[in-house]
Every structure is written in C-alpha cells, then in structure tokens.
DSSP file (Angstrom, degrees, kcal/mol; ACC not computed):
  #  RESIDUE AA STRUCTURE BP1 BP2  ACC     N-H-->O    O-->H-N    N-H-->O    O-->H-N    TCO  KAPPA ALPHA  PHI   PSI    X-CA   Y-CA   Z-CA
    1    1 A M              0   0    0      0, 0.0     2,-0.4     0, 0.0     0, 0.0   0.000 360.0 360.0 360.0 119.7    0.0   -0.1    0.0
    2    2 A T        -     0   0    0      1,-0.0     2,-0.4     0, 0.0     0, 0.0  -0.716 360.0-132.0 -91.1 136.3    1.4    3.3   -1.1
    3    3 A A        -     0   0    0     -2,-0.4     2,-0.3     1,-0.0    -1,-0.0  -0.716  23.1-125.0 -92.1 137.6    0.8    6.5    0.8
    4    4 A E        -     0   0    0     -2,-0.4     5,-0.1     1,-0.1    -1,-0.0  -0.605  29.9-104.7 -79.9 136.2   -0.3    9.4   -1.3
    5    5 A N    >>  -     0   0    0     -2,-0.3     3,-1.4     1,-0.2     4,-0.7  -0.488  22.2-144.0 -62.9 119.8    1.7   12.6   -1.0
    6    6 A P  T 34 S+     0   0    0      0, 0.0    71,-0.4     0, 0.0    -1,-0.2   0.689  98.0  61.0 -62.8 -18.7   -0.3   15.1    1.2
    7    7 A L  T 34 S+     0   0    0      1,-0.2    71,-1.8    70,-0.1    72,-0.4   0.831 104.5  47.0 -77.4 -28.5    1.0   17.9   -0.9
    8    8 A T  T <4 S+     0   0    0     -3,-1.4    -1,-0.2    68,-0.2    -3,-0.1   0.576  92.9  97.4 -88.1 -13.5   -0.6   16.6   -4.0
    9    9 A Q     <  -     0   0    0     -4,-0.7    68,-2.1    67,-0.1    69,-0.3  -0.362  62.2-150.5 -71.0 158.1   -3.9   16.0   -2.4
   10   10 A R        -     0   0    0     66,-0.3     2,-0.4    67,-0.1    64,-0.2  -0.839  21.9 -88.6-131.7 168.9   -6.6   18.5   -2.8
   11   11 A L        -     0   0    0     62,-3.3     2,-0.4    -2,-0.3     4,-0.1  -0.601  38.4-163.8 -81.7 131.5   -9.6   19.9   -0.9
   12   12 A E        +     0   0    0     -2,-0.4    62,-0.0     2,-0.1    61,-0.0  -0.917  52.1  12.0-111.0 142.2  -12.8   18.0   -1.6
   13   13 A G  S    S-     0   0    0     -2,-0.4     2,-0.1     2,-0.1    -2,-0.0  -0.440 108.5 -13.1  91.9-166.8  -16.1   19.5   -0.7
   14   14 A P        -     0   0    0      0, 0.0    -2,-0.1     0, 0.0     3,-0.1  -0.400  65.9-119.8 -72.2 146.7  -17.0   22.9    0.3
   15   15 A A    >>  -     0   0    0      1,-0.2     3,-1.5    -2,-0.1     4,-0.9  -0.733  16.1-159.8 -86.4 111.1  -14.3   25.4    1.3
   16   16 A P  H 3> S+     0   0    0      0, 0.0     4,-2.2     0, 0.0     5,-0.2   0.783  86.2  70.5 -62.5 -22.0  -14.8   26.6    5.0
   17   17 A V  H 3> S+     0   0    0      1,-0.2     4,-2.3     2,-0.2     5,-0.1   0.863  94.4  52.3 -64.6 -31.7  -12.7   29.6    4.4
   18   18 A L  H <> S+     0   0    0     -3,-1.5     4,-2.3     2,-0.2    -1,-0.2   0.909 108.8  51.2 -69.1 -36.7  -15.4   31.2    2.2
   19   19 A E  H  X S+     0   0    0     -4,-0.9     4,-1.5     1,-0.2    -2,-0.2   0.871 113.9  44.9 -66.2 -36.0  -18.0   30.7    5.0
   20   20 A V  H  X S+     0   0    0     -4,-2.2     4,-2.6     2,-0.2    -1,-0.2   0.881 112.3  50.6 -72.5 -37.6  -15.6   32.4    7.4
   21   21 A A  H  X S+     0   0    0     -4,-2.3     4,-2.7     2,-0.2    -2,-0.2   0.897 109.5  51.1 -67.2 -42.0  -14.8   35.2    5.0
   22   22 A R  H  X S+     0   0    0     -4,-2.3     4,-2.0     1,-0.2    -1,-0.2   0.887 111.1  48.4 -64.6 -40.0  -18.5   35.8    4.4
   23   23 A D  H  X S+     0   0    0     -4,-1.5     4,-2.6     2,-0.2     5,-0.2   0.910 109.1  54.2 -71.9 -40.1  -19.0   36.0    8.2
   24   24 A L  H  X S+     0   0    0     -4,-2.6     4,-2.7     1,-0.2    -2,-0.2   0.964 110.0  46.2 -45.6 -57.6  -16.0   38.4    8.5
   25   25 A V  H  X S+     0   0    0     -4,-2.7     4,-2.4     1,-0.2    -2,-0.2   0.886 110.3  54.1 -61.6 -39.9  -17.5   40.7    6.0
   26   26 A R  H  X S+     0   0    0     -4,-2.0     4,-1.1     1,-0.2    -1,-0.2   0.905 111.2  45.0 -59.8 -43.5  -21.0   40.5    7.7
   27   27 A R  H  X S+     0   0    0     -4,-2.6     4,-1.5     2,-0.2    -2,-0.2   0.877 110.8  54.0 -72.0 -34.3  -19.5   41.5   11.0
   28   28 A T  H  X S+     0   0    0     -4,-2.7     4,-1.8    -5,-0.2     3,-0.2   0.923 106.2  52.5 -58.8 -46.6  -17.5   44.2    9.3
   29   29 A A  H  < S+     0   0    0     -4,-2.4    -1,-0.2     1,-0.2    -2,-0.2   0.747 105.9  56.2 -65.6 -26.1  -20.7   45.6    7.8
   30   30 A L  H  < S+     0   0    0     -4,-1.1     4,-0.3    -5,-0.2    -1,-0.2   0.892 112.1  40.5 -69.5 -38.8  -22.3   45.7   11.3
   31   31 A L  H >X S+     0   0    0     -4,-1.5     4,-2.2    -3,-0.2     3,-0.7   0.689  95.1  85.6 -78.7 -24.2  -19.5   47.8   12.6
   32   32 A A  H 3X S+     0   0    0     -4,-1.8     4,-2.6     1,-0.2     5,-0.2   0.860  83.9  52.6 -52.3 -46.4  -19.2   50.1    9.6
   33   33 A P  H 3> S+     0   0    0      0, 0.0     4,-2.1     0, 0.0    -1,-0.2   0.865 111.9  47.4 -63.7 -33.2  -21.9   52.6   10.5
   34   34 A V  H <> S+     0   0    0     -3,-0.7     4,-2.3    -4,-0.3    -2,-0.2   0.911 113.9  46.4 -67.4 -43.5  -20.4   53.2   13.9
   35   35 A A  H  X S+     0   0    0     -4,-2.2     4,-2.5     2,-0.2    -1,-0.2   0.874 111.5  51.2 -70.0 -35.7  -16.9   53.6   12.6
   36   36 A I  H  X S+     0   0    0     -4,-2.6     4,-2.1    -5,-0.3    -1,-0.2   0.918 111.1  49.9 -68.7 -41.5  -18.1   55.9    9.8
   37   37 A V  H  X S+     0   0    0     -4,-2.1     4,-2.7    -5,-0.2    -2,-0.2   0.903 109.4  49.9 -62.9 -40.2  -19.9   58.1   12.4
   38   38 A I  H  X S+     0   0    0     -4,-2.3     4,-2.2     1,-0.2     5,-0.3   0.947 111.6  49.8 -58.3 -48.5  -16.8   58.2   14.6
   39   39 A G  H  X S+     0   0    0     -4,-2.5     4,-2.4     1,-0.2     9,-0.3   0.849 111.4  48.8 -58.7 -38.0  -14.8   59.2   11.5
   40   40 A A  H  X S+     0   0    0     -4,-2.1     4,-2.3     7,-0.3    -1,-0.2   0.914 109.7  52.3 -74.3 -44.2  -17.3   62.0   10.6
   41   41 A L  H  < S+     0   0    0     -4,-2.7    -2,-0.2    -5,-0.2    -1,-0.2   0.891 120.4  31.6 -61.8 -36.6  -17.3   63.3   14.2
   42   42 A I  H  < S+     0   0    0     -4,-2.2    -2,-0.2    -5,-0.2    -1,-0.2   0.907 138.5  18.4 -85.1 -45.0  -13.5   63.7   14.4
   43   43 A W  H >X S-     0   0    0     -4,-2.4     4,-1.1     1,-0.3     3,-0.5   0.168  94.4-136.1-120.5  17.6  -12.6   64.5   10.8
   44   44 A Q  H 3X  -     0   0    0     -4,-2.3     4,-1.9     1,-0.2     3,-0.4  -0.210  66.6 -22.5  61.7-153.4  -15.9   65.6    9.2
   45   45 A S  H 3> S+     0   0    0      1,-0.2     4,-2.8     2,-0.2     5,-0.2   0.874 138.7  54.5 -60.5 -42.0  -16.9   64.4    5.8
   46   46 A A  H <> S+     0   0    0     -3,-0.5     4,-2.0     1,-0.2    63,-0.6   0.850 108.6  49.9 -65.5 -30.5  -13.4   63.5    4.7
   47   47 A G  H  X S+     0   0    0     -4,-1.1     4,-2.2    -3,-0.4    -7,-0.3   0.902 110.3  48.7 -71.4 -42.4  -13.0   61.3    7.8
   48   48 A A  H  X S+     0   0    0     -4,-1.9     4,-2.4    -9,-0.3    -2,-0.2   0.942 114.0  47.1 -66.2 -44.2  -16.3   59.5    7.1
   49   49 A A  H  X S+     0   0    0     -4,-2.8     4,-2.7     1,-0.2    -1,-0.2   0.905 112.7  49.5 -61.7 -41.2  -15.3   58.9    3.5
   50   50 A S  H  X S+     0   0    0     -4,-2.0     4,-1.8    57,-0.3    -1,-0.2   0.848 112.7  45.8 -70.9 -31.9  -11.8   57.7    4.5
   51   51 A V  H  X S+     0   0    0     -4,-2.2     4,-2.4     2,-0.2    -2,-0.2   0.922 113.5  51.1 -70.4 -44.1  -13.2   55.3    7.1
   52   52 A A  H  X S+     0   0    0     -4,-2.4     4,-2.0     2,-0.2    -2,-0.2   0.885 113.1  44.6 -60.8 -45.5  -15.8   54.1    4.6
   53   53 A Y  H  X S+     0   0    0     -4,-2.7     4,-2.0     2,-0.2    -1,-0.2   0.887 112.5  52.5 -66.4 -37.1  -13.0   53.5    2.0
   54   54 A G  H  X S+     0   0    0     -4,-1.8     4,-2.4     2,-0.2    -2,-0.2   0.891 109.0  48.7 -61.7 -44.7  -10.8   51.9    4.5
   55   55 A I  H  X S+     0   0    0     -4,-2.4     4,-2.6     1,-0.2    -1,-0.2   0.893 109.4  52.9 -66.4 -41.1  -13.6   49.4    5.5
   56   56 A A  H  X S+     0   0    0     -4,-2.0     4,-2.3     2,-0.2    -1,-0.2   0.863 107.8  51.5 -64.3 -38.6  -14.3   48.6    1.9
   57   57 A I  H  X S+     0   0    0     -4,-2.0     4,-2.5     2,-0.2    -2,-0.2   0.951 110.8  49.0 -63.8 -48.2  -10.5   47.8    1.4
   58   58 A V  H  X S+     0   0    0     -4,-2.4     4,-2.3     1,-0.2    -2,-0.2   0.924 111.3  47.6 -59.9 -46.1  -10.6   45.5    4.4
   59   59 A M  H  X S+     0   0    0     -4,-2.6     4,-2.4     1,-0.2     5,-0.2   0.929 113.2  48.8 -58.6 -45.4  -13.8   43.6    3.3
   60   60 A A  H  X S+     0   0    0     -4,-2.3     4,-2.9     1,-0.2     5,-0.3   0.885 109.4  53.2 -67.5 -34.9  -12.3   43.2   -0.2
   61   61 A N  H  X S+     0   0    0     -4,-2.5     4,-2.5    -5,-0.2    -1,-0.2   0.950 109.4  48.3 -67.7 -42.3   -9.0   41.9    1.2
   62   62 A F  H  X S+     0   0    0     -4,-2.3     4,-2.3     2,-0.2    -2,-0.2   0.967 113.8  46.8 -58.5 -53.2  -10.8   39.2    3.3
   63   63 A M  H  X S+     0   0    0     -4,-2.4     4,-2.5     1,-0.2     5,-0.2   0.899 112.9  48.2 -53.7 -45.0  -12.8   38.1    0.4
   64   64 A L  H  X S+     0   0    0     -4,-2.9     4,-2.5    -5,-0.2    -1,-0.2   0.918 110.1  51.8 -59.2 -42.0   -9.9   37.9   -1.9
   65   65 A A  H  X S+     0   0    0     -4,-2.5     4,-1.8    -5,-0.3    -1,-0.2   0.905 113.1  44.6 -67.6 -37.1   -7.8   36.0    0.5
   66   66 A A  H  X S+     0   0    0     -4,-2.3     4,-2.8    -5,-0.2     5,-0.2   0.900 111.9  53.1 -72.3 -35.2  -10.7   33.4    1.0
   67   67 A A  H  X S+     0   0    0     -4,-2.5     4,-2.6     1,-0.2     5,-0.2   0.923 110.9  47.3 -62.3 -45.1  -11.2   33.2   -2.9
   68   68 A L  H  X S+     0   0    0     -4,-2.5     4,-2.5    -5,-0.2    -1,-0.2   0.901 113.7  46.6 -66.8 -38.4   -7.5   32.5   -3.4
   69   69 A L  H  X S+     0   0    0     -4,-1.8     4,-2.1     2,-0.2    -1,-0.2   0.900 113.5  47.8 -72.3 -41.5   -7.3   29.9   -0.8
   70   70 A A  H  X S+     0   0    0     -4,-2.8     4,-0.7     2,-0.2    -2,-0.2   0.892 115.6  45.7 -70.8 -33.9  -10.5   28.2   -1.9
   71   71 A W  H >< S+     0   0    0     -4,-2.6     3,-0.7    -5,-0.2     4,-0.4   0.938 114.8  46.0 -66.0 -46.7   -9.3   28.2   -5.5
   72   72 A A  H >X S+     0   0    0     -4,-2.5     4,-2.0     1,-0.2     3,-1.0   0.824 106.5  61.1 -67.9 -29.8   -5.8   27.0   -4.7
   73   73 A G  H 3< S+     0   0    0     -4,-2.1   -62,-3.3     1,-0.3    -1,-0.2   0.753  97.9  57.0 -69.2 -23.2   -7.3   24.2   -2.4
   74   74 A R  T << S+     0   0    0     -4,-0.7    -1,-0.3    -3,-0.7    -2,-0.2   0.696 111.4  45.1 -83.1 -13.5   -9.1   22.6   -5.4
   75   75 A I  T <4 S-     0   0    0     -3,-1.0     2,-0.3    -4,-0.4    -2,-0.2   0.939 128.8 -57.2 -87.3 -64.7   -5.7   22.3   -7.0
   76   76 A S     X  -     0   0    0     -4,-2.0     4,-2.0   -66,-0.1    -1,-0.3  -0.957  39.3-102.7-169.6 167.4   -3.5   20.9   -4.0
   77   77 A F  H  > S+     0   0    0    -68,-2.1     4,-1.9   -71,-0.4   -69,-0.2   0.769 120.8  57.9 -73.2 -25.0   -2.6   21.7   -0.6
   78   78 A A  H  > S+     0   0    0    -71,-1.8     4,-2.0   -69,-0.3    -1,-0.2   0.923 107.9  47.8 -64.7 -43.6    0.9   22.8   -1.9
   79   79 A A  H  > S+     0   0    0    -72,-0.4     4,-3.0    -7,-0.2    -2,-0.2   0.880 108.7  54.4 -66.4 -33.1   -0.9   25.4   -4.1
   80   80 A M  H  X S+     0   0    0     -4,-2.0     4,-1.9    -8,-0.4    -1,-0.2   0.930 109.1  48.0 -64.5 -40.8   -3.0   26.5   -1.1
   81   81 A G  H  X S+     0   0    0     -4,-1.9     4,-2.1     2,-0.2    -2,-0.2   0.920 114.3  46.7 -65.7 -40.7    0.2   27.1    0.9
   82   82 A A  H  X>S+     0   0    0     -4,-2.0     4,-2.7     1,-0.2     5,-0.5   0.921 112.0  50.6 -64.0 -44.9    1.7   29.1   -2.1
   83   83 A A  H  X5S+     0   0    0     -4,-3.0     4,-0.8     1,-0.2    -1,-0.2   0.776 110.0  49.4 -69.6 -25.1   -1.5   31.0   -2.5
   84   84 A A  H  X5S+     0   0    0     -4,-1.9     4,-1.1     3,-0.2    -1,-0.2   0.887 118.1  39.5 -79.9 -40.6   -1.5   31.9    1.2
   85   85 A M  H  X5S+     0   0    0     -4,-2.1     4,-1.6    -5,-0.2    -2,-0.2   0.975 127.2  31.5 -72.4 -55.2    2.2   33.1    1.2
   86   86 A F  H  X5S+     0   0    0     -4,-2.7     4,-2.3     1,-0.2    -3,-0.2   0.781 114.7  60.9 -77.5 -23.6    2.3   34.9   -2.1
   87   87 A G  H  X<S+     0   0    0     -4,-0.8     4,-3.2    -5,-0.5    -1,-0.2   0.851 102.4  54.1 -62.3 -40.1   -1.4   35.9   -1.9
   88   88 A F  H  X S+     0   0    0     -4,-1.1     4,-2.6     2,-0.2    -2,-0.2   0.960 110.6  45.3 -62.6 -48.8   -0.5   37.8    1.3
   89   89 A L  H  X S+     0   0    0     -4,-1.6     4,-2.0     1,-0.2    -2,-0.2   0.909 113.5  48.5 -57.7 -43.3    2.2   39.7   -0.6
   90   90 A I  H  X S+     0   0    0     -4,-2.3     4,-1.8     2,-0.2    -1,-0.2   0.919 113.4  48.6 -68.8 -41.9    0.0   40.4   -3.6
   91   91 A R  H  X S+     0   0    0     -4,-3.2     4,-2.2     2,-0.2    -2,-0.2   0.863 108.6  52.7 -62.7 -37.4   -2.9   41.7   -1.2
   92   92 A L  H  X S+     0   0    0     -4,-2.6     4,-2.7     1,-0.2    -1,-0.2   0.918 109.5  49.8 -67.9 -38.9   -0.6   43.9    0.7
   93   93 A G  H  X S+     0   0    0     -4,-2.0     4,-2.1     1,-0.2    -2,-0.2   0.822 108.9  51.7 -68.1 -27.6    0.5   45.4   -2.6
   94   94 A L  H  X S+     0   0    0     -4,-1.8     4,-2.9     2,-0.2    -1,-0.2   0.868 110.0  49.4 -65.4 -40.5   -3.1   45.9   -3.6
   95   95 A I  H  X S+     0   0    0     -4,-2.2     4,-2.3     2,-0.2     5,-0.3   0.970 111.5  48.9 -65.2 -51.8   -3.8   47.7   -0.3
   96   96 A F  H  X S+     0   0    0     -4,-2.7     4,-3.4     1,-0.2     3,-0.2   0.942 113.1  46.7 -48.3 -53.0   -0.8   49.8   -0.9
   97   97 A L  H  X S+     0   0    0     -4,-2.1     4,-2.3     1,-0.2    -2,-0.2   0.905 109.9  53.9 -62.3 -43.9   -2.0   50.6   -4.5
   98   98 A A  H  X S+     0   0    0     -4,-2.9     4,-0.9     2,-0.2    -1,-0.2   0.891 114.9  41.2 -58.4 -40.7   -5.6   51.4   -3.2
   99   99 A V  H >X S+     0   0    0     -4,-2.3     4,-1.2    -3,-0.2     3,-0.6   0.932 113.1  54.2 -75.0 -45.1   -4.1   54.0   -0.6
  100  100 A L  H 3< S+     0   0    0     -4,-3.4     3,-0.4    -5,-0.3     4,-0.3   0.868 103.5  56.7 -59.8 -34.3   -1.6   55.4   -3.2
  101  101 A I  H 3< S+     0   0    0     -4,-2.3     3,-0.2     1,-0.2    -1,-0.2   0.868 118.2  30.9 -62.5 -36.4   -4.4   56.1   -5.7
  102  102 A V  H X< S+     0   0    0     -4,-0.9     3,-1.8    -3,-0.6     6,-0.2   0.390  85.2 104.2-105.3   4.7   -6.3   58.3   -3.4
  103  103 A K  T 3< S+     0   0    0     -4,-1.2    -1,-0.2    -3,-0.4     7,-0.1   0.708  87.2  41.9 -62.4 -21.2   -3.7   59.8   -1.2
  104  104 A D  T 3  S+     0   0    0     -4,-0.3    -1,-0.3    -3,-0.2     2,-0.2   0.269  87.8 115.9-106.7   6.7   -3.8   63.2   -2.8
  105  105 A Q    X   -     0   0    0     -3,-1.8     3,-0.9     1,-0.1    -3,-0.0  -0.545  67.7-132.3 -80.4 145.9   -7.7   63.4   -3.2
  106  106 A T  T 3  S+     0   0    0      1,-0.2    -1,-0.1    -2,-0.2   -60,-0.1   0.711 104.4  60.7 -70.4 -22.2   -9.5   66.1   -1.2
  107  107 A W  T 3  S+     0   0    0     -5,-0.1     2,-0.3   -58,-0.1   -57,-0.3   0.595  93.1  86.3 -82.6 -14.3  -12.1   63.7    0.1
  108  108 A I    <   -     0   0    0     -3,-0.9     2,-0.4    -6,-0.2   -61,-0.1  -0.727  53.3-169.2 -96.7 139.5   -9.4   61.5    1.9
  109  109 A E     >  -     0   0    0    -63,-0.6     4,-1.4    -2,-0.3     5,-0.1  -0.997  14.2-154.0-116.1 123.2   -7.8   61.9    5.4
  110  110 A M  H  > S+     0   0    0     -2,-0.4     4,-3.0     1,-0.2     5,-0.2   0.877  86.5  58.8 -70.7 -36.3   -4.8   59.6    5.7
  111  111 A L  H  > S+     0   0    0      1,-0.2     4,-2.1     2,-0.2    -1,-0.2   0.902 110.0  40.0 -65.7 -40.8   -4.9   59.3    9.4
  112  112 A P  H  > S+     0   0    0      0, 0.0     4,-2.5     0, 0.0    -1,-0.2   0.825 115.1  54.1 -70.9 -29.2   -8.3   57.8    9.6
  113  113 A L  H  X S+     0   0    0     -4,-1.4     4,-2.6     2,-0.2    -2,-0.2   0.950 112.2  42.7 -58.2 -55.0   -7.7   55.8    6.6
  114  114 A G  H  X S+     0   0    0     -4,-3.0     4,-1.9     1,-0.2     5,-0.2   0.873 115.1  49.8 -63.2 -39.3   -4.6   54.2    8.1
  115  115 A L  H  X S+     0   0    0     -4,-2.1     4,-3.2    -5,-0.2     5,-0.4   0.925 111.6  50.0 -67.6 -41.9   -6.2   53.7   11.5
  116  116 A T  H  X S+     0   0    0     -4,-2.5     4,-2.5     1,-0.2     5,-0.4   0.921 108.6  51.1 -56.7 -45.5   -9.2   52.1    9.9
  117  117 A L  H  X S+     0   0    0     -4,-2.6     4,-1.8     3,-0.2     5,-0.2   0.951 119.2  36.9 -60.8 -48.1   -7.1   49.7    7.8
  118  118 A I  H  X S+     0   0    0     -4,-1.9     4,-2.3     2,-0.2     5,-0.3   0.950 121.8  41.3 -72.2 -50.6   -5.1   48.5   11.0
  119  119 A I  H  X S+     0   0    0     -4,-3.2     4,-3.2     1,-0.2     5,-0.3   0.887 117.1  48.8 -70.2 -40.3   -7.8   48.6   13.6
  120  120 A C  H  X S+     0   0    0     -4,-2.5     4,-2.3    -5,-0.4     5,-0.4   0.930 112.2  47.5 -64.5 -49.3  -10.4   47.0   11.3
  121  121 A H  H  X S+     0   0    0     -4,-1.8     4,-2.0    -5,-0.4    -2,-0.2   0.979 121.3  35.6 -55.9 -58.2   -8.2   44.2   10.1
  122  122 A L  H  X S+     0   0    0     -4,-2.3     4,-2.7    -5,-0.2     5,-0.3   0.953 118.3  50.1 -63.5 -48.4   -7.0   43.3   13.6
  123  123 A G  H  X S+     0   0    0     -4,-3.2     4,-2.1    -5,-0.3    -1,-0.2   0.879 111.5  47.1 -65.8 -35.2  -10.3   43.9   15.5
  124  124 A I  H  X S+     0   0    0     -4,-2.3     4,-2.7    -5,-0.3    -1,-0.2   0.922 111.7  51.4 -66.2 -43.6  -12.5   41.9   13.1
  125  125 A L  H  X S+     0   0    0     -4,-2.0     4,-0.9    -5,-0.4    -2,-0.2   0.903 113.4  44.5 -64.0 -38.2  -10.1   39.0   13.2
  126  126 A F  H  < S+     0   0    0     -4,-2.7     4,-0.4     1,-0.2     3,-0.3   0.892 113.6  49.9 -68.9 -36.5  -10.0   38.9   17.0
  127  127 A W  H >< S+     0   0    0     -4,-2.1     3,-1.0    -5,-0.3    -2,-0.2   0.873 109.5  52.6 -70.7 -33.9  -13.7   39.3   17.1
  128  128 A E  H >X S+     0   0    0     -4,-2.7     3,-1.7     1,-0.2     4,-0.5   0.705  89.3  79.5 -73.6 -19.1  -14.2   36.5   14.6
  129  129 A M  T 3< S+     0   0    0     -4,-0.9     3,-0.3     1,-0.3    -1,-0.2   0.723  85.0  61.3 -63.6 -19.6  -12.0   34.2   16.7
  130  130 A R  T <4 S+     0   0    0     -3,-1.0    -1,-0.3    -4,-0.4    -2,-0.2   0.703 108.3  43.1 -77.5 -14.8  -14.9   33.5   19.0
  131  131 A Y  T <4 S+     0   0    0     -3,-1.7    11,-2.2    -4,-0.2     2,-0.3   0.402  88.7 101.8-111.6   5.6  -16.9   32.1   16.2
  132  132 A I  B  <  -A  141   0A   0     -4,-0.5     2,-0.4    -3,-0.3     9,-0.2  -0.681  68.3-131.0 -89.7 138.1  -14.3   29.9   14.5
  133  133 A S        -     0   0    0      7,-3.1     7,-0.5    -2,-0.3    -2,-0.1  -0.767  12.0-164.3 -90.2 137.3  -14.4   26.1   15.2
  134  134 A A        +     0   0    0     -2,-0.4     2,-0.4     5,-0.1    -1,-0.1   0.072  62.2  99.2-102.7  19.5  -11.1   24.6   16.1
  135  135 A S    >   -     0   0    0      3,-0.5     3,-0.6     1,-0.1    -2,-0.1  -0.870  68.0-145.4-109.3 140.9  -12.6   21.1   15.4
  136  136 A L  T 3  S+     0   0    0     -2,-0.4    -1,-0.1     1,-0.2    -3,-0.0   0.701 100.3  67.6 -71.0 -18.4  -12.1   19.1   12.3
  137  137 A A  T 3  S+     0   0    0      1,-0.3    -1,-0.2    -3,-0.0    -4,-0.0   0.784 116.8  22.3 -72.5 -24.3  -15.6   17.8   12.8
  138  138 A H  S <  S-     0   0    0     -3,-0.6    -3,-0.5     2,-0.1    -1,-0.3  -0.677  83.1-171.3-138.5  77.4  -17.0   21.3   12.0
  139  139 A P        +     0   0    0      0, 0.0     2,-0.6     0, 0.0    -5,-0.1  -0.430  60.2  19.5 -70.6 150.7  -14.4   23.2   10.0
  140  140 A G  S    S+     0   0    0     -7,-0.5    -7,-3.1    -2,-0.1     2,-0.2  -0.845 118.2  13.0 100.7-124.6  -15.1   26.8    9.5
  141  141 A L  B    S-A  132   0A   0     -2,-0.6    -9,-0.3    -9,-0.2     3,-0.1  -0.611  86.8 -97.5 -88.9 151.1  -17.6   28.5   11.8
  142  142 A K        -     0   0    0    -11,-2.2    -1,-0.1    -2,-0.2     2,-0.1  -0.354  47.4-102.0 -56.3 138.1  -18.9   26.9   15.0
  143  143 A P        -     0   0    0      0, 0.0    -1,-0.1     0, 0.0     3,-0.1  -0.457  42.1-104.2 -65.1 143.8  -22.2   25.2   14.6
  144  144 A S        -     0   0    0      1,-0.1     2,-0.2    -2,-0.1    -3,-0.0  -0.425  42.4-104.6 -67.7 140.1  -25.0   27.3   16.0
  145  145 A P        -     0   0    0      0, 0.0     2,-0.2     0, 0.0    -1,-0.1  -0.443  33.5-132.4 -66.7 132.4  -26.3   25.9   19.4
  146  146 A K        -     0   0    0     -2,-0.2     3,-0.1     1,-0.1     0, 0.0  -0.494  20.9-108.6 -77.5 146.2  -29.5   24.1   19.2
  147  147 A L        -     0   0    0     -2,-0.2     2,-0.2     1,-0.1    -1,-0.1  -0.490  45.5 -96.3 -74.8 153.2  -32.2   24.9   21.6
  148  148 A P        -     0   0    0      0, 0.0     2,-0.4     0, 0.0    -1,-0.1  -0.460  37.8-116.9 -70.6 137.3  -32.8   22.0   24.1
  149  149 A I        -     0   0    0     -2,-0.2     2,-0.4     1,-0.1    -3,-0.0  -0.565  31.4-113.1 -70.5 125.6  -35.6   19.7   23.1
  150  150 A H        -     0   0    0     -2,-0.4    -1,-0.1     1,-0.0     0, 0.0  -0.506  29.5-151.2 -68.7 120.2  -38.5   19.7   25.6
  151  151 A Q        -     0   0    0     -2,-0.4     2,-0.1     1,-0.0     3,-0.1  -0.788  18.1-119.0 -89.6 132.0  -38.6   16.4   27.3
  152  152 A P        -     0   0    0      0, 0.0    -1,-0.0     0, 0.0     0, 0.0  -0.443  43.2 -88.2 -67.6 142.7  -42.0   15.4   28.5
  153  153 A A        -     0   0    0     -2,-0.1     5,-0.0     1,-0.1     0, 0.0  -0.233  45.8-117.9 -55.1 137.1  -42.3   14.9   32.2
  154  154 A S    >>  -     0   0    0      1,-0.1     3,-1.0    -3,-0.1     4,-0.7  -0.239  25.9-106.2 -70.7 165.5  -41.4   11.4   33.3
  155  155 A D  H >> S+     0   0    0      1,-0.2     4,-1.7     2,-0.2     3,-0.7   0.798 113.4  72.1 -61.5 -27.8  -44.0    9.2   35.1
  156  156 A S  H 3> S+     0   0    0      1,-0.3     4,-1.0     2,-0.2    -1,-0.2   0.853  92.8  53.5 -60.3 -35.3  -42.3    9.6   38.4
  157  157 A T  H <4 S+     0   0    0     -3,-1.0     4,-0.3     1,-0.2    -1,-0.3   0.813 104.9  54.7 -70.7 -25.4  -43.4   13.3   38.6
  158  158 A V  H X< S+     0   0    0     -3,-0.7     3,-1.2    -4,-0.7    -1,-0.2   0.889 104.3  55.7 -71.7 -36.1  -47.0   12.3   38.1
  159  159 A E  H 3< S+     0   0    0     -4,-1.7    -1,-0.2     1,-0.2    -2,-0.2   0.780 102.1  56.4 -66.2 -25.0  -46.7    9.8   41.1
  160  160 A N  T 3< S+     0   0    0     -4,-1.0    -1,-0.2    -3,-0.1    -2,-0.2   0.535  83.3 106.2 -90.8   5.2  -45.5   12.6   43.5
  161  161 A E  S <  S-     0   0    0     -3,-1.2    -3,-0.0    -4,-0.3     4,-0.0  -0.496  87.4 -91.8 -74.7 150.2  -48.6   14.8   42.9
  162  162 A P    >   -     0   0    0      0, 0.0     3,-1.0     0, 0.0     4,-0.2  -0.291  32.9-129.2 -62.6 143.4  -51.1   14.9   45.7
  163  163 A Q  G >  S+     0   0    0      1,-0.2     3,-0.7     2,-0.1    -2,-0.1   0.845 102.7  49.9 -68.0 -34.6  -53.8   12.2   45.2
  164  164 A G  G 3  S+     0   0    0      1,-0.2    -1,-0.2     2,-0.1    -3,-0.0   0.306  83.5  91.8 -89.4  11.7  -56.8   14.5   45.6
  165  165 A A  G <         0   0    0     -3,-1.0    -1,-0.2     1,-0.2    -2,-0.1   0.613 360.0 360.0 -79.6 -13.2  -55.7   17.2   43.2
  166  166 A A    <         0   0    0     -3,-0.7    -1,-0.2    -4,-0.2    -2,-0.1   0.424 360.0 360.0 -81.8 360.0  -57.5   15.7   40.2
C-alpha cells in the first residue's frame, strides 16, 4: 500500500474559508456605520469617506484571501500554501496601491484611513476568533447551538402529585 503525498492531495467539498470570510464581511458591515460616524465626528466628511474607503478595502481583502485559498485548495494543498504566502504579498501590494491612488484626493484623510485599515483588520479578526471552530468535525464556523428539546415529564413526577388534586 503506497501512501499518497499530502502535498498533491486537494480539498474536496465546500471550502470553509469562504464561510468564514462571508462571516467576517458580515461582522464588518455591522460595525461600519459606527466607525463611519466616529470618523465623521472627528474628521468631518473626509474622515467619514476615509473610514468607509478603509472598510471597503478590508472587506475586499478578506474576500480576496478566501477566494484565493478556496481556488488553490481545489488544485492541491501545496498550491494552497503558495496562495497563502504569495497571496498575502499580492494583497499587501493591492492595499498599498488602493491607498496610493487616493492619497492626494481632497475627500481623503490619511490618518483615519490608516487607523481604519489597521484597527479594522485586527479587530475583526480577533472578534471572529470567538466564532471559529477549532474542530475538524466542524471546520469553519462553530455550529449554532441548538435549543434544548423539551422532554415530557417522566411518570415519576406524576406519582409525586397529591392524590386529591385531580
């Protein structure tokens, strides 16, 4: 019996990374209005626009990372490792390019943009850690807790009722 090389094996079935990325984007969208209002209160409209632009970059970054890993996982685990390593460098370059394109625009403030990029990336990832499953039985997000099923009372409780109560 020959063992198959684990680097040439590929991911079969759904990619949990896409489920996690969609959840990251959903959670980012929940926080976006609060962050945009904070940016507007401190830096007026340019701050609000900068925060919104930064949040859009973060959301695109998460989705691009997930798409790259899911695509490469269908090829092989070695390709997935390469996509993770080189994809990180490519995505950093795209973030740099996205900031470089708008740095001289009148509607942008660099400080709130930079703070948004850093805080949003790290904050959302730390927030998401609570919802990630560390089990191979449920890769991706933790399964949602099911409500307990109501068990009918056992016959022993009926026996303990007073006799004349009926």
